[in-house]
N, C-alpha and C positions, 0 to 999 in steps of 0.2 A: 269882559273881549278883549283880548292880549295882542297886542301892532310885532311885528315883525319886521325888517326891510330885508328885501331881498333887490339880484344885480337879475334882473335883462338887457338883450342884446336891442342896440338899437332898431331891430325889423319889428322883435316881439312888442315890445314900447307902443311901437305905433300902429301893433293891427292892436291889440290892446285896449289902447286911448278909443282907435277906429271902432272898436265893438260897445262900449262902454256910450261913447255920443251917439251909433245908432240902437240901442238901448236906452238909452235917461236913466241911466243903471252908473255909480263908484266903482272906476276901478277897483275897490275890497268887495264889493259886493261882487266880481264878476267873478275872479281870483276866488274867494271864497267856491261860490256854488262849482268852479273845477274841482276845486279843491272833497268838496264833499262828493264828487258827484267820481274823481281820482278812486275812493279810499270807500266807499260802503263800507266796509267792518267797524268806520273807527265814523261813525258817524256821533250826531247826535245822541248825551243817553238818552236811553230809556228806548232809543225810537231802533225799531226789529228791524237787521241787518232783511235785504232786500238778498234768498238766499241764489245761487251759479246756476245755469243750462242745470249742469250739467246735477248740482243736487237737485234738481227739480225732477230731474227726467234719471235719476236712481229705480225709484222702483217699477219705472220698467222694460230694467236689465232682464235675458233673458226671459223674456217672456212673447215670442218666438210660439212658433208651431209645434215643438218637440218640447221646451222647458230649461234644453239644456245651454248652458252660461257662457259651455267653449263648444262651440260646437265647432267652430271655425278653426283652432289655434288647438285642439287637441287632436292628436294623431291618429289616431285611433277612431274618431267620428268619422274623417277622412277617408280614410280608408278606403279604397272602391270608387273614388268621386270622378268620375270625368268616365267612363269607362264606359 
């Protein structure tokens, strides 16, 4: 594992100290967990990244009763709407 050095403002360092004490973890472990959560696409090798909500819901796009994907944006589908 590589070692890095970061500069934190006093308030952030104090918050990290308090969190480390309450969780009984090292500051390194907390920062590591936060970095992994912030960059899921760059997680451990061999570990599959979780798909985004957009990717998970793509199969439902255009799944309305009409099956027309551009129903709300294409002017030809909106003619006569609201009359």
